[in-house]
N, C-alpha and C positions, 0 to 999 in steps of 0.2 A: 276277055278271060286272060289274056296276057298280063294285063295290068293288075289283076287280083293276085296273080301267081307272084308278081314282083312285090306287091304290097304285102302278101304273107311272108315271103322271104324277108323283106324288110323288118316285119314285125317280129320275126323269130331273131334277126340280128340285133335288134334295138334292145338295148338293157334298160331295164326300169331303174328308177332311183334306188328302190330297194335291192335290186341285184347288184347294182354298184356298191351299195353299203354292206351287203353280205359278203361280197368278193373282198372288199377292203377287210372286213373283220378276219375273214380266214386267212388273208395274206398277213395281217398283223399278228394273228394267233401263231401262224407258222413261223415268223420272224422272232416273235417272242419266245416260243418253244426252242427254236435253233439257238438263240442267244442264251437261254437258259441250259440248254445242252452243252454249249461251250462252256459256260461257267461252271457246271458241274465237273466237265472234263479237266478244266484248269483247277478246281478245287482238288480233284483226285490227284492231278500231276502234282500240285503244290504240296498235298498230304504226303505223297510217296517221296517227294523231294525232301521234305521235313523229317520224314521217317529215315530216308538214307541219311541225311545230315546228322540227325540223332544218333544213329547206329554208328556212323563214322566217329563222331565225338566220344561215344562210349567206347569204342575201339581203341582211340587214341589214349582215353584215359586209363583204360586197363594195360595197354601196353606200358605206359609211364609207370603205372603202379607196380606191374610185375618187374620192370627195370629197376626201379627203386628197392624193391624187395630183394631181388638178386644182388644188387649192388650192396644192401645192408647185410645180406647174408654173407657176401664175400668180406666185407670189413670185419664183420663178427669172426668169421673164419680165421682171418689174418691176425686178429687181436687175440684169439685162442693160441694160435702157433705161436705168437710173440710171448704169451704168458708162459707157455710151456717152456719156450727157449730160456726165458728169464729164471723160471724155476729151476731147470737145468744148470744154468749158470751159478745160481745161488748154491745148489747142492754141490757142484764141483768145487766152489770157492771154500764152503763149508769143510768138505773133505781135505782140501788143500791145507786150510787152517789147522784142521785136526792133525793131519799128517806133520805139519811144520811144528805143532805143539809137541808131538810125540818125539820128533827128532830133537827138538830143544831140551826136552826132559832127559832123553838118552844121553846127549851131550853134558848136562849138567851132572847127571849119574856118574857118567865116565870121568868127569873132571873131579868129582868127589872121591870116586875110587882112587884116582892118582894121588890126590891130596892124602888120603889115607896110607896109601902104600908109601909115600915118601916119608 
């Protein structure tokens, strides 16, 4: 009886070629699934890295654009101020010329009066 028990145990422990093949297929399937799982994780990571990179590039572009717009606005403001100053200078020059012309006219008139008086 003892020999039968050992034989039974031996039969239970012995794998058939089909068992080995089935186990190999399961092992390969698990390995395949793990690899695909890692690939999916890497794709997700890559996608989120790409997204972050894209967002960062967009942020940089917007920052540059806003800086340019601000700079252009500041330049335009300076140009307007300079134009106002130039207009003020032209107005002062025109008034000074008009005043000088009136002064000259008065002097000529005074000179004529003097000549008449003599």
